[in-house]
N, C-alpha and C positions, 0 to 999 in steps of 0.2 A: 504494500500500500504506500502510495506517495501522497504528499501534501503540498499544496501551493498556497502560501499566505498572501492575500490581496487586500488592498484597501479599496472599498467600493463607495463612491460618492453617489448618493441618491438624494435629490433635493438639497437641503442644507446640511444633511447628516453624512458623516463618513463612518462606514461600518467596516470593521476588520473581519474578514471571512477567511476561513481555512478550508480550502477546497480539497476534499479527499478524492483521490483518483487512483485507478488501477495502473495508469500509464504515467511515465515521468514527463510526458508532453500531452496534457489534456486538450480537448477540442473546445471550441467556442460553445458548442451545444452542451457539453458537460457543465460549463460555467453558467449557461442560461438555466439549466435545470436546477443548479444549486442556488442561484439567485432567486428563482421561483420558490424554492423550499424555504430559504432563510429570510427573504425580504417580502415575500408574498406578492411578487409582481409576475403576472402571467407571461410566459415566454413570448406570446404574440404581441404583447404590449411593451416589450423591452427594446430599448435602443441603447446598445452598449458601444461606448466610444473610448478609444485609447489613442492619445496623441493624434487626434484628427481622423483616425481610421474608424469606419463603421463596422464593428465586428459582427453585429447581428445579421448582416447581409450574407455572411458566409459561415453558417454554423458548422460545416465540416472541417474548416481550417483549424490548424493547431495554434494555441496561444503563443507559442514560441515564435511562430512566423511573424507575429506582430511586435515582437520584442518584449513580451510580457514575461517577467520573472518574479521571484519572491519580492514582496513589498511594493509591487507596482500599484499605481493609483488608477483605477478604472472608473469611468463615469457612466452611470445608468440613468437614462431618462425613461420614465414609464409611470403608469398609474398602478398603485397598489390595489389589490383585490379587496373589496370591502367584505368583511365577515357579516353574514346575515344573522341578526339576533332574533330569536324566537320569543314571542310574548307569552 
């Protein structure tokens, strides 16, 4: 098991996420799934940006191809899923 520690900026908050992965070079899709789990932003609403590059447009690409390493700061634009409250 490998781990990639990232800083994810969403709105005004910066969240530190530790992405567990089977590969030492995870894909954008793996990051999207983890962001969905941890920050409650559905994949189809995520816009992931790193140094001006739109990662969400190529989910099969590897994070390393974009220059993403441990402690990289990634920006996520998207709407959080609202949790429905039952009365």
